[in-house]
N, C-alpha and C positions, 0 to 999 in steps of 0.2 A: 435069340430074341425076347428075352423073359423082359428087357428094359423098354422095349416098343410093349410088352403087356401094361404095363406099370406105366407107360406116359399113358396107353389108352384110359387105362383107369381111372388118372388123376384127371384126364379132359371130362370123363364121363360124370365125374363127382362134382365138375363148374358146371353141367347141363342140370342146375337145381329144381327143375321144374315146369310143370306146363299147363295153363290154364285156357279155357275158349267161351267167348262171349257171342250172343246171338243177340243181333241188332235187325231192324227192318230198316230198309235204304231210306235216302231220300231227307234224314233225321237234320236238324238247322246246326249249323257250327256254334260249339262250345257245348253240346249236350252231355249229358254223363254217360258213360261207357261203363265203367266198373273201375272197384278201388284195387290195385296190385297191392298195396300192404295187407290188406285182409283177405286176399286170396293167396297171393302168395307167402305171407307170414313177412313179409319185410317192415322194417323201421324206417319212419321219413328221413332219420338222419343216415341213412346206409344210403340212401336215394341222392344224396346231397352229397357225402364224401364221397360216392362211389362215382361219380358225373354220371350219373344214368342216365339215358339216351335210348331211343328206338331207334333201329334196324328194320327196313322196309325192303331194299333191295332194289330198289325204283327211285327216280326221282320227285314222284308223287306221294307227299305226306298226308294222307285220309286220319290217320290218328295220332293224337298228343300226347305227351306226358306232363301231369301238374305237381314237379315234384315237392311242390309245398304243401298239396291236397293229398299226394300218392295217389292219384287217379288217373284212368286213360278217357278221351273228353273227344268230341268229333272238330276235325282242324277243318276240314273239307267235305263239301256234300258229296254224298258218294248215289252212283245212280247202276245199281244192279246190272241193267242191261249192258251197260258200259263196259264195267268190267268182267261180264262171265258171258255175258250172250246167254246161251241158253242152258248153260253149265248148271249142273246142280251138284253137291250145296255149291253158292257161292263164297266162298272164304277166304279171309285175308289173314296172311302170316307173319308176322310182327316176332324179334327178337327184340328185347331188354337187354342192353350192356351194361354191365357195371365192371368198374376197376376197382385196383387195390382192396381188395384183390380180385383178378378178372374173373367174371361170373357172366353166366347168359341163361335166360329166362325166355322160354317160348309161349307166345299169345296169338291163339285162333281165332278171329273173329267173324262169326258167320254171318252174311246179308240176306236176310229171308226178303222176299217178294212182299210187294204191296202191288195192287192192281191199279198202275198209273199210265198201261197202255192199253187202246183200244185196238178188236181186232180191224183187218185193214186190208186190202185190196190192193194189187199192185197196179190195176187198172180202172178206170172208172164205169167202162161197159164193155161187156163181152156180146160179140156179133156169131150167129150161126146161122147155115142155110141148109135147110133140111127140105128133103125130097117128099111131097104127100104122099108119096107111095114106099113110104119106111113102112115097117112093120112096127107094131107095137112090140117095145120092149128092147129097142134101139136104144144102145149106150153113147151118151155125150161127156164128154172130159170136161169137168168145169175149174176152173182156177181156179187154189185154195187161199184160202185168207191166210196173212200172217199176225200172232200176238207174240209180240216180244216178251211178256210175263212168263213165267212157268207154272207149274202147279194147277192147282186150281184157278189159279188165275188167269191162264191160258184161256188157248179153243177150246170151246166146250161143243158147240152145236152150231147146224145150218138151219135155215126153212128158208123154204121159197112158196111166193105168189105172187099170181093163181095157182092154182095145182090142178086146173081142169083137163090140161096133155100133158104135162109132166110131175114126175116126182124124185127126190132126191135119195141118193145112195150112199154110203159112206164106206170106205173099205180102209181098213187098218194095213199098216204099212210093215215092214221090220225094223225100221228104227221107232216106230211108235206114231208117226206121222198117219193122219187118214188124206184120201183121195177122195175128190166130192164129183157124183157120176148124177149125170140130169139122166132120166130112163122116161123113154115114151110112153106113155099109159093110155094114152088116147090118139086113134090116127089122126093124123091134119086134114084137113079140107079145105085147098086153096081156094075155092069158090067163096067158103061162104069167111076166111079169115086170111088175107095171102101175107100178115106181119102178125107176129106177137110179142108183147113186153110182158117180161118177168122182171122180179125185184128179188135178189139172192141175199139175204140176212146171216152175219157170222156172229156168234154170241159167246162169250167168256163165261165163267162160272167166279168170277169177281163179285165181291161188295163194295159200290153198287156194280149192278151188271153193265158191262162195258159191248156195246156192238157196233160192226161199221157193214155195208149195203154195196151193193153193184148192180147195177141194170144190166139184164140180157135180152139181146132184141134177137130174133127168129124171124129170119124169111123164109116163107113156104116156096119150095119149088118140085115141078113136075120130074118124075119116072127115073129115080134112083133106088134103085132095090137093094144093095151090096152095097155091105162097110166095111172099110179095110181093116186088114188082121195083120198082126204082127209076126213076124217068124220064132218071136222069143220074145216072153213078158219080161225077162231080166236079163241083163247083159253085163257082162262083168270084163274090169279092162284092168290094165295097172300101169301107171306112167311113173317115170323117174323125177325126182324135183328137178327143176330149173331147166328142165325138159327145153329146147328151140319149138321159139312161135312156129306153126301151120306144121306140127306135127301132128298125123293123122293117130288116133285113138282107138275108134270102133266104128261100123256101118252097120246102122240099124234098118232092117226091111221090113216092109208092111204090104201085103197083095190085098188087090181089091179084085171080086169074081164078074162086075159090070164089066161093060165095053165102050170103049170111045170114052168121051171125055170123064167120063162118072168113074173110071177104071185108074185116072190119074192120081196118085196120091203123091201129098204134099207133107214134107215134116216140121214139125214147131218144138220148141221148149219152152216148156210150162211151169218150170222152175219159179218159184217167188223168193229163194233164198238171196240175199243182197250179194252181190260180187260174181254170182255164179255166171252168168255172161259177159262177164268181164274177162273170164278164165277159158271159157269152152264157148265155140259155136257148133252149129249144126247147118250142112247143106239141105236146103228145102228139098233140092230137087233129089237129091243120091242119099241124102239121110247121112253123109259122114261127119264125123265130131272129131274138131282139132284144136289143138293148144292156140288158145289167141292171148294167154297173157302167163304171168311169172308164176309157177305153180310153186309153194312152198311148202315142203312138208311142215315146218313147226305152226307153221297157221293152221294146217287139218292136213290131217293123214286121209281121208276117203271123202268122195264127193259122190251126190245119188243126183242124177238129171233125169228129170220127166220130160219125156218125149211122145209128143202126139203125132200120128198120122189122120190126114185129113182128105178125103177125094172133093171132086170138085161138087158133088150132090150135098156137100154137108156133114157126110157122114164118118166118124173119125173113131179110131182105136188108141189105144196106149202103151208105153213099155218103158220101165227103169235100165238107167244106165247105172250104175255102180264102179269108179273110178279108184283105184289104191292107189295111194301115192306111196313111191317107193322112196325111203330116206337117203340121202347122200351126205358124206361128212364133208359139210362144206361151213361148217361153224366151229370158231374158236374158243375153248374155254373163255369163260367171262371169267376173271378176279376180283370181288369185292371183297375190300379188307374192312371189316366192322369194327374191329378195335387192335389196338397195337400200343404196345411201350417206346416209348424214344429212349428210355438208360433203365436200364437193371442193377442192381448190385453184385459185386463181382461173386459176395457171399450166397448167391442165389442158388438153391437148391435143383437137381436135377428135375425136369418137370414143371419147371415155371412153366408160365405160359406168357408168352413174347406178342404176340400176335393171333386173331380170329379170323378168318376170313369164309367168304362163299365163293364157290367157286361152281359155275353153270354151265353147261352145254345144253342147249336144246337137242340136238341130235337127240336119234333112241338107238336105243340099241347099245353093240360097241360102241359107235358113236359117240355116243352119250358117255360114255362110262370115265372118269377122269382119273388121276392121279398125279400127287404134286411131291418135287421131290427137290432137294436143295443138289447145288452142282457140286461146291466144294465142298473139301474135308474141315470142316468147324463144327464145333460142338452144339450143334444143332440138328433137330428132324424135326419131319411133320407127321400129326396124326389125324385120322379122318372117323372119328365116332362115329358119323352121323353124314346122311345123304347129303352130299354139296355142301359139305360144311368141312374147314379145315384149321389145324392148329399150329402153330409156332412151337415147339417146347424148348427148354436144354435139356438135353440128355448128360452132360457130364460138367465137372466144375469149371470156375471160369477164373481166368489169372490177369485182373488189369493190366499189370507190369507186364505180360508179355504179350496182348493183344486188348488195345483199349478203344477200339472201336471196330463193328462188323458190318459191314454191306452183304446182307444176306439176300443170295439171288434164289427165286424161289420158281421153278419151272412145272406148270401144270398144263399135262399132253391127254388128250382122247386115245381109247384103243383101235382108232378105226383104221383099216386097210393104209389107207394112207395117214399118218397120226397128225392133228393140227395143236400147236401147243400156243401158250403162253405166258410169259414170266412178267414178276413183279421183282421187286427189290426191296427190302427193307433194312432200314437203317439203324442202326442200334449201339448206343453209347454203353460204355461198362464203366458205373461209378466207383469209385475206390473206395477201399477199406483200407482199415490202416490196421494189416496184415506184415509188413514188414521193417523191420527195425534197422535203424542206422548202420552203417557196416563202415568203419574205416580200412583204409587201404592197407593197412598191418595193424596187428595186436599190438607190438611195440615198435617205438619211436626213440631215435636219438638225435640230439641235439647238441651243439657245443657255442660254449660262450666264453668269451675271452674274461677272464676277473678283471676288478677296476671297472664293470659295465656303469651307465649312468641309469639311475631308477628310471624304469618305465620303457627301458631298451625293448622292442620285439625280438625275441628268441628264435620262436619255432611257429609253424602253422599246421596243425592239422584239421585234417579235411574228412568226415563223414559225410555217405551218400547213401539218400532213402530212395528206394524207388518206386514207394508211395507218390499219391499227386496231392497239389495244394497245399491244405495245413498237414496232411499227413506226411507230406514229404518235409516240413520247415525244419529244417534241425538245429537244436540249440547246445551249446558245449555246457557243461559244469564240472568245475573244479572237486573230486572228490574228496572228501575231509580227510587226512592223514597229519601224521607228525615226522617234521625229520628232527632226531638228536632231540627229544621234546617239545621243540617249538611247529606251531601248527605251519600246514604247508602254504597255506593260504597268506603267511606273512612273506613269502620268498617270492612267491609267484603267484599270477593270477590269467584266467583266461577270457576273451572278450566272448561275449555268449551269441553272439551272430557269424562272426568271421573266424571263429576258432583260431587266433592268432594270441600266443601263449606270449605276458611279456613279465620282464621282471622286476617285481617289488621293491628290491633293494640291490645294493651294488656286491658283488660275490668276492670273496676273499679266497683264492685257490688255497695258502696254506692253511686255510680253517675246514674248507670243504670242500673237498673232492669233486664230486656229483652229486645231485638232487633228484631221486626218482618221484614220481608222484602219478594218478590215474586219472584220464581224462573220458568223465561220461557223455556220449552222442544219445538226445534226447528228440524224440521229432513230436509234431505237437497236434496227433490224433488223440482220442480220446477213448480207450486208455491208452496213454502215452507207452510207446516203447522205446528199449535204449540197449546200448551198446557200450564197452568201454574198451578202453586202450588203455597202455601204459608208456609213459614218456620219462626220459632219462636226460638230463641235461649233465653235459659233462662239461666241468670247467676248465679251461685253460690257462693254464700259468703264463702271468706278465712278470719283467722282470722290475719288479716293482718294489722291490728290499734290496737292501746295499749289504754287502759283507759284514756281518759281525766277529769283530775281534774277540776269543776267546784267550787269547795267550799272546804277548802279555798283558794284563790286565793293570788298564790305566785309571786312576782315581786322584782327586784333588789333592789327600790329604799324603798321600804320600809317592815316591818315585820308585818305581821298580828298576834297578842296572843289572846289568851284566858286570862279571867283571873276568876282564882278558890279562893274564899275566904277559907282562914282556917279551918273555922268551917264550913264544906259544912259535908252532909252526905253521908254514902256509896251509890251507886248509880244515884249520882249526875250528870248531862245532862251537861258534859263541853261543846263538841260542835257535828255537825255534819260534817262527810266530805262524800260531794255530789261528784258523779265522773259517767262518763257514756262512752258506747261504743258504734262507731258508725255502729260495726258491727252488724250482725243479730241472733238469735237463741241462741244456747250454747256460741258461741263467745261473745256474749253482758252480758250474766250472769257475775258477779262480787261479788266477794269476798273482805273482807275486815281483813287484820290485822297488828300485831304491829311487825316492825322488829327490831330481837334480844330484846325481853323486858327483864327488869332488874330483880333479883329474887322477891324481894318486890317492884311491880310494882304500883306506884299511880292508874296507867289510864289502861282501857281498852277500846278496838274498838269490836263493835258487827258485826259479820263475814259477815253479809248480810244486814246490814241499814249503818254500816258507823259511829253509834253513840259512841263517845267516852264520857266513864263513870267514876268514880270513884269506885274503887273495895275497898279500905279501906279510914281512917278516915287520915286527915293531922297531921302530927307530927312536931316535929322540926327538926327532922333530914333533913326532904324533905326541899330539896332547893326551891328557891325563885323562880329560872328557870328551868323549866320544858320541856326538849325536846323531842317528840316521829317522830316517822319516821313510817308512815303508808304506809302499802303495799297493794295496789287496783292491785289484779290480775282477769282477764276473765277465764271463763271454756273452751277457746278455745285448739285446738294439734295443735301445741306446745301452750302455753299458754302465753301470751304476760300480762306486769304487768307494774304500773306506782308508782311511790311513792310522798306523799307528807308532810313534814314540818309541826308540830303544836308546836307551843311555847305557853309555858301556863306560866303564871304568878300566883304564889300561895300568891296574897296580898288581904290585904282588902281595897284598895283604887287605883284606876286608876295614881295619881302620882308615886306612888311607884314601880308601873309595868312599866310606860314610863322609869325609869331612870335608869331602870338594861337593857334595850334592845334597849337605846341609844350609848352604849357604845359599843357592839357587831357591829353595824352597821359601824359606824366610824372605828374600825378595819378591816373591811372587805374593805373599801373603800382604807385606805392606804397601804394594802396587793397588792390589786388589780394593784394600779398605781406603784409600787414598781416592780413587777414582769414586767411589760410592757418596763420600762426603761432600765432593765438588758438585755432583748432580743435584744432591738434595739443597744447597745453598741456593743453586740456582732457580731451582723451583719457585722456593720463599721469597726472593727478591723480586722475582718475575710477578707472585700474587700482589704482593704488597704494592708494587705501582701502578697495576691493573687499579686494585680498591682506591688507589689515591687519584688515579684520574678519574674516574667516575663518580668520585664525593665531588670533587672540582668543576665537572661538567653539572652537577645538578646542583650545587650551587648558585651557577650563573643563570641558570633555566630560571631558579626560582624567580632568582633578583629580578629580570628581565619581564617575566611574568607579571610582578607585583609591581615593576615602575609602567608598566602597560595599563594597567586596569588603574591609576590614579591618575593619569593621564589624559583617559579617555571619559573620568566622571566629570559632569558639569552641573554640579549639586553646588549650593554657595559656603560658603569657608567662613565657619564661627571659630573665632578666636580664642583663645585663652590668655589666663597672664598669670605670670608668678603670682605668688603669694603677695608678695609687696608690691603690687602694682600701683597703688595711691600713695601723691607724697602731699597731698590736702591741697593741691589745685586742681584735681580733676584731669590731669595731664597723662598720658604714660608713659612710661620709663623705656631708655633705650632699648632695651632687649625686652620680647615678647614673640611668643610661641602659638601656632594654630595646631587643631588636631581635629581632624575629621572622621566621623565614623559614620558608614555606610553598610547597608546590606549585603548579598550576595550580587545581586545586581542594583549595581550600583546607578545604572544609567537611566535606570525606570523608577527610581526611587525618589520619594518626596521629603523623607525624614532626614534631618540631619541633627546629629547631637554633641551638643556643647561640652567640655570636660574643662573647667578652670582650675586652678589650682587647688582653689576653695574644698575641693569634690564635691560642686554642686552642678548638677548639668540639667541644663534645660530640655524638653524634647518638644520637638515641631512636628505635630505629624496632622497633614489637610484633612484627614478623615474624621477626625475629632472635631465634631459641633458644639459642646459644652465650652464653657468658659473656665480658666483655673480657679477661678474662685471658687464656682459648683465643685468644683473637683476637688477642691480642698476643703469644702463642706462635708461632702460623701467620705473621703475618706478619713477616719479617725484612729486613735491612739488606743489600745486597749488601758482597761481603768488601772490595774495591777503594774505598775512600772518594776517592783521587783518581784514580777514571776517568774522563776528559772525558766517555763517554757515559750518557746518563740511563736510571737504572735502570729494570730493566722491572718493573712490579707482579707481585705475588703472586696466583694464579690460585686462588683458593680456593674451591669450585663452592658451600661454605657461606653465602657472603657473597653479597649481592644485588650487582646492577653498582652502582649508586649509594654501594654502602658499600665496594667496593672503593678502597684506593689508587691513584693512577695515571692517566693520561690517558683514563679510560672517559667523553668526555664530559663533561670539564672544561675550562673555558679560562683563560687568563690572567688574574690577579688585579689590580688595581690596586695600585699603591704603597703599602704600609702594612698592605694587609689581612689577615688573617689565613688560616691554610690550613683549608680544610673538611676534615674526615677522610673517604676514599671518593670525593669528587668533584673535588679539586683535584688539579692534576698531580704527579710525584711529586718529589719535594725534588731539589735538585742534591746533591752528594756536597759533605760540609761540608771545610770548609776548616780550617788548621792552626788557626789560632785559636779555632774553633769548638770542635774535639777537646778543645783545653785548658780552654775553657768548660764544656765537659762533665764535663771530670775535677775540676775543681774544686767544680763542684755538685750531686756524684756524687747527694748524696740527695736532689736535685729530679728526679724521676723524670718527672714530667710537664711540664717544662719539656725536658729532653732528649728526652723523646718528642716534641714540639711541633717539636722543632730537627731532630732526626734522620729524623723520618718516622712512619709509623703503627705504636709498639712502645706497651706498654699494660704498667704494673707490676701483679700481682695485690695488692698491698700498699695501694694508694690505689686502685685502681676496682673501685668495686662491680657491685652484678649489674644492669647497667642496661637489663636487659629490662622490668623493673617500676620500676625506682623513678627518679628524675635528682635530683643533688644538687646545692645548689646550693655555691658554696667561698664560707666565711666566714661562713656561715649554717646555723643548728640545723635550717632546714626542710627537707622533702623533698617535692619533686613525684613524685607516684605516674601511672603509667598506669589503673591500677584504682580506681575513684572508690570500692568497697567495702571498701579497703587501706587502715587507719588509719597515717597518717603514720608514719615513721621515722624516727630520728634520727641525721644525718649523719654521717658519721667527721671527727673534729677535724682541720682542715689541719694538716700537717705542721710543726713547729715550726723554728723557725731558717732557714726558706728564704727568703733574702731576694728582693726582686721583681727579675726578669733581665729582659732585652731581648731582642728575637728578633735572632735573630745575621742578620750581614748578609751581602752576596754578595759575592765576591773583588773587588776594587776593580781596576781596569784605571789602566793610566798616565795616561789623560785624569783618572780619579777621583779619582786622587792629588794632581794639582794642584787641583782644585778642592775637594777636603779639605782641602788644606794652608791655603791662603787663607780657607775659614771661618775655620780655629784661630787664624789673625793675628788675623783680624777679633775 
């Protein structure tokens, strides 16, 4: 029972405190009650994070909790008389519940009474018939007033007016109430007053004082001298709750000493307590008190009835009937869950509170004593450190992997003779903690793979299981770093992180590596992660991927190994032994030997298992001196692989004879190999030359075709030029003449044509030029110093386009004998003395001097080239405007003999060459 004591002490620690408040009834909604943060020492943040709430046990919530301010406030207006009736003190018992961790605080709110109810009588009037013969001192019971308030605000006093004949008397009862009696002080005289009217007033002690009144009407009769008298002033009886209606409780009896009608007594219940007349009734004639309604012990355990006996003369007496209700176990325990957790961690310690509940049984005694238990054998228990409060706790460690969810059935039963019980089921989820490492099916795995596998082949799959849940059970596979023969294992294999599939990264060779051993780690996704290891060994299986290798006889290209067999050997003579090995293993390395295409009368045979070559018959004269055998060595693999070896055998009696036979064979072999190489080389060279010539011819053809297509598409005028001796003095052309057209890249869009006559003079026609040739001639000047060795600078005229300016603007050197193109050619060199003299002699020939000295133009012979082009020696004129009629060209200057272009100054070397030419 030690663990039970520990659990109870743990739950007591969860009851952190208790606080009480006192407030008056009828407070308005929203009124402040108290601050629980100050009184209980709580922080505002704790109320928010702990999801603070108020538990009252019933459906009506009169008190609210403001989490932002940490205070209690009035949620619903309260009437103390409705909540508690006459019970004092009147209090509300609340519980403040906090979660994470679960805590409970008790709050008691006492509701004080205010004087909000006036004393009242059940009847508006009371009637009495009293004989005038009644002696003074006679007592008459009056109906009591009822005040729902308590304490000083309750009923305090009575007053009767007028007081000529009657006075009031108050008698205290055992329950604290007071009976009101009216006592006759002065005899009545019917002859004076046959009717009397009195006013009874009841007052309370509240502030302000409130009161209630009732009228008393007294009728004075003749001749009734004795009042009824009850046999007992107090009658006591008991009644089992839930008794049947009509059950008789007790009979009250009163006697009257008078005779006749004045001795007849009738019984009345004078109780003014609400609901009494609904439960009990009295027979006016016999005085039998019976059950008229359902009596419930839980509502009231005792009832007190005031019974009055009255005779016909108006005299009366009273008694009290006390009825004790016997409790019956007729109520099941009522279970109300105050707070509960839907899930807890599997690492929760014993004593963790899972749920708190209030169990109430309104029965009394043992019928109201409740015990709660858990049916199944599960690691939970119930504790009850306080009346009517129970807590569901853990008492041992939890393991989610064994049980992930509990449906806890709690049974609460009372201790009555016939126990009544109630049950409730609490569903609890166990949240996972990463407390289980991934586990492989076994610690060592073996996998097989054939050699020469393709890279990326899936070899094997490892699997590990984690008993945890969700992220904690997500397993990742990691290849542990290690090395195999000094090489990282990650260069041989890889493992898929999610599936655990092991892939071969490279192709394995059984002859180099027989197996590979490494470690795989399985790691979960928890925090912190847990892991376990497993060893994987991949065994590489051999394939027949190696042909047999001949160790003997050794085959080389430079020498021929031959065996010598004397002609006189016997049958079975061991000539030689072919030795071969296969690096494969198992049956792939089992070798067998045989001859390739053996002759019908073979001289030799080879052992199928040992490779020994022996003679199978005697050597005869018909057998050649040179014997050549091809031995096939074959393994036993599937498919099998083989190798061949040539065995040369010399059938000779001496070594020199054998050597002469095989020398010729070697020389012929070398000669044939050299001849093949040179033939291949010659074929390659001839093929290359043929392809090169073919490409060159095709290129020339394409070039000519493109050049001719460009000329055929041009629409520019053709300007002819003539040979140097174009004139014969009569102005007619000779039979031989040529035309040359100079165009830009896009000739179809160009308007410029260039004329290059034999005299090396070229005229330029540019439609964009708006200046006359004469003005251009004036603006372009020679340098003053003809003897200057430096090249003259071209004039920078903004009115000429760059391709029209003389000088080195984009022009390159011209070939020998070519004319100078104005605007595009280089600026001419300074004239020599011979050239200057030639100019002076042919002064009239302006165009010739212009061509020699530079771009100077004479206005006398230069027409307007912006519109027309004149052809020397002809009357035709080419115009740039197709609408303009042809103009007559100017006649060429007379007496201008043809001149030759000036030659450059001769160097000493050129002088010698020219001298030799002259001599020739």
